C-alpha positions, 0 to 999 in steps of 0.5 A, a space after each residue: 575123829 579125835 582132836 586135841 585142843 591146846 589152851 594156855 594152861 592145859 591139853 584136853 581131848 574130846 571126840 568131835 564129829 563133823 559129818 552125819 555119817 560119822 555121827 550115825 556110825 558112833 550112835 550105831 556102835 552105842 546102840 549095839 551095846 544097849 546104851 541109852 543116848 541123850 542129845 543137847 542141841 546148841 548154837 554154841 557160846 555155851 553158859 551155865 544154862 546150857 551146862 544144866 541141860 548137859 548135866 541132866 543128860 549125863 545123869 539120865 542117859 548112858 551117852 550124851 551128844 552135844 551139838 554145835 550149829 549156828 542155824 541160819 534158818 532161824 535168823 531173820 534178815 535184820 537179826 544177828 547171825 553175822 555177829 552171833 557169838 562163837 567160841 568153839 574152842 572154849 565150848 569144847 573145853 567146857 564140854 570136855 570137862 563136863 564129860 560129854 561123850 560126843 560133840 557134833 559140829 557140822 558145817 553149813 553144807 553138811 546140814 543144808 546141802 545146796 539143793 535142800 528144800 524142805 521146811 517144817 512148820 508148826 501152825 497154831 503154837 508157832 504163829 503167836 508171840 515169837 512167831 509174830 515178831 520173828 517171821 520164820 523163826 520157828 520154821 528154822 527151829 523145827 526144821 533143824 531140830 527135826 534133822 538133828 533128831 533124825 540124824 542122832 535118834 536119841 532116847 531123850 533130847 534136852 531143851 531149856 524152858 527159857 525158850 518155852 514157846 520153842 520147847 512146845 513147838 518142838 514137842 508138837 513137831 515130834 508128836 506129829 511126825 512120830 519121832 521116837 524121842 522124849 523131849 525133856 524141858 529143863 528149868 531156867 537158869 538165872 543170875 543171882 538178880 534173876 536175869 535169865 542166862 542167855 548167850 546174847 547177854 554179852 551184848 549188854 552194856 553195864 547200864 543195860 545189864 542193870 536194866 535187864 533185870 526189870 523184865 523178870 521183875 515185871 513178869 513176877 509182878 503180873 504173876 502175883 497180881 493176876 493170882 490176886 484177881 487183878 484184870 490181866 489186860 490192865 496189868 499188861 498195859 501197866 507193865 509195858 509202860 513201867 518197862 519203857 520208863 525203866 529203860 527198855 527201848 521196846 516191848 514186843 509182847 507181854 502176855 499171860 497164856 494158856 501153856 497148852 496152846 499159848 493162846 492169851 488169857 483174859 481170865 486166869 486158868 490153869 495151866 498158865 505162864 506169863 511171857 515177855 520179850 523186850 529190847 534193851 538197846 540193841 539186845 532182845 530178851 525173852 523170859 517167862 515164869 509159871 503162874 499156876 
């Protein structure tokens, strides 16, 4: 299906597929010509973080598919599914300008028919941190990503390292289920003051936006002081207190973790990341940085 979207100052054309059968026909035609395929799954409200994934795919594969689907199965009952930012027209325009070959934007019924019942869970990695504070989140992520990978069968799929735990859940799921795709992690894209880009950043008021940078600052403080031999439990306790005093309303977690299994560390060993999730007003921010 080819559509034309008219904006105030330009006409653009981009191919959009909304059915699994249409997606598979397109992928099959590329495969017959020996072309490699990259997939960039998104929930829309695209920003430079998403665009970095798209560019990585375009630079390393012959054809790039971006998906746009707000997945209800990864939202809890009190989360922001209803208000999650959506602007398909702007997303289409941006993806067209980048040179994306295909946008897969299915309906809810296309992804989850009325009799859909299967769920995929990844115990262990999926049970800690985000798995504790967002019950069912990783089941929703693993289920929809597995479906998208099977529907499109790309050579590579690209995910941002801001959602580091999610990236490792997906890698484990792909390995366990023998899905023949390379999962590529791409670096976090930040604002000039360090704030990690996120679609939810638009929720922040001007004062909250200033406060939000303290999470990144705090993760850096923990990293530097841990490398200098400071006791991790003390660093975490001090930083939680500082974040609350700086304007955060709640800290879900701060943790120094082994990046292979996401178990918290009492003593620093390689490989390690420090991860955090905290609330500024009604906006939940997550971030991480590599320590060693």
